[in-house]
C-alpha positions in Angstrom: 12.1 -18.1 -32.2 11.2 -14.5 -33.2 8.2 -13.7 -35.3 9.2 -13.3 -39.0 6.2 -11.1 -39.7 6.8 -8.3 -37.2 6.6 -4.7 -38.5 9.2 -3.1 -36.2 12.1 -4.3 -34.1 11.1 -4.4 -30.5 13.1 -2.5 -27.9 13.2 -5.6 -25.7 14.0 -9.1 -27.1 11.1 -11.5 -26.9 11.1 -14.0 -24.1 10.2 -17.7 -24.2 7.0 -18.9 -25.8 3.8 -18.3 -24.0 1.8 -21.0 -22.3 -1.7 -21.1 -21.0 -0.6 -20.2 -17.5 1.6 -17.3 -18.6 2.6 -14.6 -16.1 2.9 -16.9 -13.1 5.6 -19.0 -14.8 7.7 -16.0 -15.8 11.1 -15.3 -14.3 10.1 -11.9 -12.9 10.8 -12.0 -9.2 7.6 -10.0 -8.6 5.5 -12.9 -10.0 7.0 -15.8 -8.0 4.6 -17.6 -5.7 5.4 -18.9 -2.3 7.5 -22.0 -2.7 6.7 -25.1 -0.8 10.3 -26.1 -0.1 12.2 -25.0 3.0 13.5 -21.5 2.7 16.8 -20.3 4.1 16.4 -17.8 6.9 17.2 -14.2 6.0 16.2 -11.0 7.6 13.2 -9.2 6.0 13.1 -5.5 6.1 9.8 -4.5 7.8 7.4 -2.6 5.5 4.7 -0.3 6.7 1.4 0.8 5.0 1.3 4.2 3.3 -1.6 5.3 5.6 -2.7 4.1 8.9 -6.4 5.0 8.3 -8.0 4.9 4.8 -8.9 8.2 3.4 -10.9 9.4 0.4 -10.5 12.6 -1.5 -14.1 13.4 -2.3 -15.1 16.6 -4.2 -17.1 19.2 -2.4 -20.9 18.6 -1.9 -22.9 19.6 -5.0 -20.1 19.0 -7.5 -21.5 17.5 -10.7 -20.7 13.9 -11.5 -18.3 13.0 -14.2 -15.6 14.9 -16.1 -16.4 16.3 -19.5 -13.8 16.6 -22.2 -13.5 20.4 -21.9 -12.8 20.1 -18.2 -9.5 18.4 -19.0 -7.6 21.6 -19.3 -4.9 21.5 -21.9 -2.0 22.8 -19.9 1.6 21.6 -19.7 1.6 18.7 -17.4 4.1 18.5 -14.5 5.0 15.0 -15.6 4.4 13.9 -19.2 2.7 10.5 -19.4 4.2 7.6 -21.3 2.0 6.1 -24.0 2.8 2.7 -25.5 0.7 1.3 -28.3 0.7 -2.4 -29.3 -1.1 -3.8 -32.3 -1.2 -7.5 -33.0 -2.8 -10.3 -34.9 -2.0 -14.0 -35.2 0.6 -13.2 -37.9 1.9 -9.7 -37.0 2.7 -7.5 -34.1 4.0 -4.0 -33.6 4.9 -2.0 -30.6 5.6 1.8 -30.6 6.0 4.5 -28.0 3.8 7.4 -28.9 5.6 10.8 -29.0 3.2 12.8 -31.1 -0.3 12.1 -29.8 -2.1 14.2 -32.4 -0.3 12.4 -35.3 -0.9 9.0 -33.7 -4.6 9.5 -33.2 -5.0 10.8 -36.8 -4.1 7.4 -38.1 -6.5 4.5 -37.8 -5.7 1.0 -36.6 -3.9 -1.0 -39.3 -6.1 -3.3 -41.3 -4.0 -6.3 -40.3 -4.4 -5.5 -36.6 -7.1 -7.4 -34.7 -6.3 -5.9 -31.3 -5.0 -2.5 -30.4 -3.7 -2.0 -26.8 -2.9 1.6 -25.7 -1.2 1.7 -22.3 -0.8 5.0 -20.5 1.7 5.3 -17.6 1.0 8.4 -15.6 -2.4 10.1 -15.3 -1.1 13.6 -14.5 -0.9 14.5 -18.2 -4.4 15.7 -18.9 -3.6 16.5 -22.5 -3.0 12.9 -23.2 -6.1 11.8 -21.3 -8.3 14.3 -23.1 -7.0 13.3 -26.6 -7.7 9.6 -25.9 -11.1 10.4 -24.3 -12.2 12.4 -27.4 -10.8 9.8 -29.8 -12.5 6.8 -28.2 -15.5 8.6 -26.8 -15.0 7.6 -23.2 -17.9 8.2 -20.8 -17.5 11.2 -18.4 -18.3 9.1 -15.4 -15.6 6.6 -16.3 -13.1 9.3 -16.9 -13.7 10.7 -13.4 -13.2 7.3 -11.9 -10.0 6.7 -13.9 -8.5 9.9 -12.8 -9.6 9.6 -9.1 -7.0 6.9 -8.3 -8.9 5.7 -5.2 -11.8 3.8 -6.7 -12.8 0.4 -5.4 -12.2 -2.5 -7.9 -15.4 -2.7 -10.0 -16.8 -3.2 -13.4 -19.3 -0.9 -15.2 -21.0 -1.4 -18.5 -21.5 1.6 -20.8 -23.6 0.3 -23.7 -23.3 1.8 -27.1 -26.0 4.0 -28.6 -25.9 5.3 -32.1 -22.3 6.2 -33.1 -21.2 5.8 -29.5 -19.4 2.4 -29.2 -20.1 0.2 -26.2 -17.4 0.0 -23.6 -16.7 -2.1 -20.5 -15.0 0.0 -17.8 -12.9 -2.0 -15.3 -11.2 -0.7 -12.2 -8.6 -2.9 -10.6 -6.0 -2.3 -7.8 -2.6 -3.9 -7.2 -0.4 -3.8 -4.1 3.3 -3.1 -4.2 6.2 -2.2 -2.0 8.3 0.8 -2.8 11.0 2.0 -0.5 9.7 -0.1 2.3 6.2 1.4 2.0 3.2 -0.8 1.2 0.5 0.9 -0.8 -2.2 0.1 -3.4 -2.3 1.5 -6.9 -5.3 1.8 -9.3 -5.4 0.5 -12.8 -8.2 1.4 -15.1 -9.2 -0.4 -18.3 -11.6 0.6 -21.2 -12.5 -2.5 -23.2 -14.0 -2.3 -26.7 -14.4 -4.9 -29.4 -11.0 -4.4 -30.8 -9.3 -1.9 -28.5 -8.2 -1.9 -24.9 -7.1 1.3 -23.1 -5.2 0.9 -19.8 -4.2 3.6 -17.4 -1.7 3.3 -14.5 0.0 5.8 -12.2 3.5 4.2 -12.3 5.3 1.6 -14.4 4.7 -2.0 -13.6 7.2 -4.7 -14.6 4.4 -7.3 -14.6 2.5 -5.4 -17.2 5.6 -5.2 -19.4 5.8 -9.0 -19.1 2.4 -9.3 -20.8 3.6 -7.1 -23.6 6.6 -9.4 -24.1 4.2 -12.4 -24.3 2.6 -10.8 -27.3 5.9 -10.9 -29.1 5.8 -14.7 -29.2 4.0 -16.1 -32.2 2.7 -19.0 -30.2 1.1 -16.8 -27.5 -2.5 -17.4 -26.8 -2.9 -13.6 -26.7 -2.1 -13.5 -30.4 -4.9 -16.0 -31.1 -7.7 -14.2 -29.1 -9.5 -10.9 -28.9 -9.1 -7.8 -26.7 -11.0 -9.3 -23.8 -8.5 -12.1 -23.6 -5.8 -9.4 -23.2 -7.9 -7.9 -20.4 -7.9 -11.3 -18.7 -4.1 -11.5 -19.0 -3.6 -8.1 -17.4 -6.0 -8.7 -14.5 -4.4 -12.1 -13.9 -1.0 -10.4 -13.7 -2.4 -7.8 -11.2 -3.8 -10.6 -9.0 -0.4 -12.4 -9.2 1.2 -9.3 -7.8 -0.3 -10.1 -4.4 1.9 -13.2 -4.0 5.3 -11.5 -3.5 3.8 -9.1 -1.0 2.2 -12.0 1.0 5.5 -13.9 0.7 7.3 -11.0 2.3 4.7 -10.8 5.0 5.1 -14.5 5.8 8.9 -14.1 6.1 8.4 -11.2 8.5 5.9 -13.1 10.6 8.3 -16.0 10.9 11.1 -13.8 12.2 8.7 -12.0 14.5 7.6 -15.3 15.9 11.2 -16.2 16.8 11.7 -12.8 18.4 8.5 -13.1 20.4 9.4 -16.5 21.8 13.1 -15.8 22.4 13.7 -12.1 23.0 10.5 -10.1 23.1 11.2 -6.4 22.8 9.0 -3.3 22.6 9.9 -2.8 18.9 8.7 -6.3 18.2 5.1 -5.4 19.1 5.4 -2.3 16.9 6.5 -4.4 13.9 3.5 -6.8 14.5 1.1 -3.9 14.4 2.7 -2.6 11.2 2.2 -5.9 9.5 -1.4 -6.1 10.8 -2.1 -2.7 9.3 -0.5 -3.8 6.0 -2.6 -6.9 5.9 -5.7 -4.8 6.4 -4.7 -2.7 3.4 -4.2 -5.8 1.3 -7.6 -7.1 2.5 -9.3 -3.9 1.3 -7.9 -4.6 -2.1 -8.2 -8.4 -2.4 -11.9 -8.8 -1.4 -13.2 -6.3 -4.1 -10.9 -7.8 -6.6 -12.6 -11.2 -6.0 -16.0 -9.6 -6.5 -14.7 -7.9 -9.7 -13.4 -11.2 -11.2 -16.6 -13.0 -10.2 -18.7 -10.3 -12.0 -16.6 -10.6 -15.2 -16.9 -14.4 -15.0 -20.6 -14.4 -14.5 -22.1 -11.4 -16.4 -22.4 -11.3 -20.2 -21.1 -8.3 -22.2 -20.8 -7.6 -25.8 -17.0 -7.0 -25.5 -16.3 -10.2 -23.5 -15.6 -13.4 -25.4 -16.5 -16.9 -24.1 -12.8 -17.8 -24.0 -11.9 -14.8 -21.7 -14.8 -15.6 -19.4 -13.6 -19.2 -19.2 -10.1 -18.1 -18.2 -11.5 -15.7 -15.6 -12.3 -18.9 -13.5 -8.6 -19.4 -13.1 -8.1 -15.8 -11.9 -11.0 -16.2 -9.5 -9.3 -19.3 -8.0 -6.2 -17.2 -7.4 -8.2 -14.5 -5.7 -9.6 -17.1 -3.3 -6.2 -18.4 -2.6 -4.9 -14.9 -1.9 -7.7 -14.2 0.5 -7.1 -17.6 2.3 -3.5 -16.7 2.7 -4.4 -13.2 3.8 -6.8 -14.4 6.5 -4.3 -17.0 7.7 -1.6 -14.3 8.1 -4.0 -12.0 9.9 -4.7 -14.7 12.4 -1.0 -15.4 12.9 -0.3 -11.7 13.4 -3.1 -11.4 16.0 -1.8 -14.5 17.8 1.7 -13.1 17.8 0.4 -10.0 19.4 -1.3 -12.1 22.1 1.8 -14.2 22.5 3.9 -11.1 23.0 1.6 -9.9 25.8 1.7 -13.4 27.4 5.5 -13.7 27.1 5.9 -10.2 28.6 3.6 -11.1 31.4 5.4 -14.3 32.0 8.8 -12.6 32.2 7.3 -10.0 34.6 5.9 -12.8 36.8 9.3 -14.6 36.8 11.0 -11.4 37.9 8.4 -10.8 40.6 8.8 -14.5 41.7 12.6 -14.1 42.2 12.1 -10.8 44.0 9.5 -12.4 46.3 11.7 -15.3 47.1 14.6 -13.0 48.0 12.3 -10.8 50.1 10.9 -13.8 51.9 14.3 -15.2 52.7 15.4 -11.8 54.1 12.3 -11.4 56.3 13.5 -13.6 59.2 17.1 -12.3 58.8 15.8 -8.7 59.0 13.9 -9.7 62.2 17.1 -11.0 63.8 19.1 -8.0 62.7 16.4 -5.7 64.1 16.4 -7.4 67.5 20.2 -7.6 68.0 20.7 -4.2 66.5 18.7 -2.4 69.2 20.5 0.2 71.3 19.8 -1.6 74.6 21.4 -4.2 76.9 21.3 -7.7 75.4 22.8 -10.6 77.4 23.9 -12.5 74.2 26.2 -9.6 73.2 28.5 -10.5 76.2 29.3 -13.9 74.7 32.6 -14.1 72.9 31.1 -16.3 70.1 27.8 -14.4 69.6 28.8 -13.0 66.3 29.7 -16.4 64.9 26.5 -18.0 66.2 24.5 -15.2 64.6 25.9 -16.0 61.2 25.4 -19.7 61.6 21.7 -19.2 62.5 21.2 -16.7 59.6 22.8 -19.0 57.1 20.8 -22.0 58.4 17.5 -20.1 58.2 18.3 -19.0 54.6 19.4 -22.5 53.6 16.3 -24.2 55.1 14.0 -21.7 53.3 15.8 -22.3 49.9 15.5 -26.0 50.4 11.8 -25.6 51.2 11.2 -23.5 48.1 13.0 -25.9 45.8 11.1 -28.9 47.3 7.8 -27.1 46.7 8.7 -26.4 43.1 9.0 -22.7 43.4 12.6 -22.5 42.1 
């Protein structure tokens, strides 16, 4: 049932009530896990990684570390970022899309709000980034990492000093398939005691699902602090690995059938594309496991005990993802070896047939060479020499075929 205490009418109707194992039970197809039941066969469109070799865009040597506020030049952005603010408490919630950033930041968080979540989609708009950085006093090093877009998943503690509030900076990465291209995308989070700022390059349906969970009055998110919201977002990002791995498993099954039945040159190319894609996923999954382990293990002023307890569940999912990933990598490598073996086997079979044919014709060629010489041969005077020649030739060929079959060569 809808919350009777909400302040505004949400643009999207609330979904069902939240449970403790939230995003994984949602109906979003991006969040479904591999099913144990038998799947119907359907053709999977092969995806390819965005880049064959990892590359980093590093600044020139000697460039100072960090990005100061004044370095975020206030110029019209090529693409304006979308900012969504969500305030909630056990009894109230309110979601708004920010149009006027200056007017929004001039107002403080409502007194009834226990958690404020500001989500930014698109990091090209430096005007928005600068306004939020100045308002919440974000560290220059963290700003640089958030705008880089190619950071390794990690967590960094920026303790408070004086009027500067303490922040926990978290960098995560998710994998997604867009237009048949597999690539990884960075998500950055700034966690405070009552505020969470999140930055992403493109919209994510899974993140929107977390926002819908807040609309339910029975959601655990409404009963906990901002660090629990960070747990829910990281849990959702980890769950995004499953549909990608599910697609990879379907492709591997089809490629296995193709390799065993009709190996073609494009089959090997598809296998190598999947192997490169699995390497990309591995470069994201392993640091994500380290990130979750650090959040679960290390204490921080902004992390609650409840959030750290739930991070155990996210860590288990990371381990499961890595296990599936390593299994698929082994299967892909074995498929490549099987393709080479099947190709060699087919080549050997062809050479075997050609060898048998050549062996059969060797004595026949010998006979043709003798009786085809331009010289006097007594047998040529016999009236039945031509018929006798064919009887001898067919007999020799038949005896050799019988001998090959008896020896198991055919």
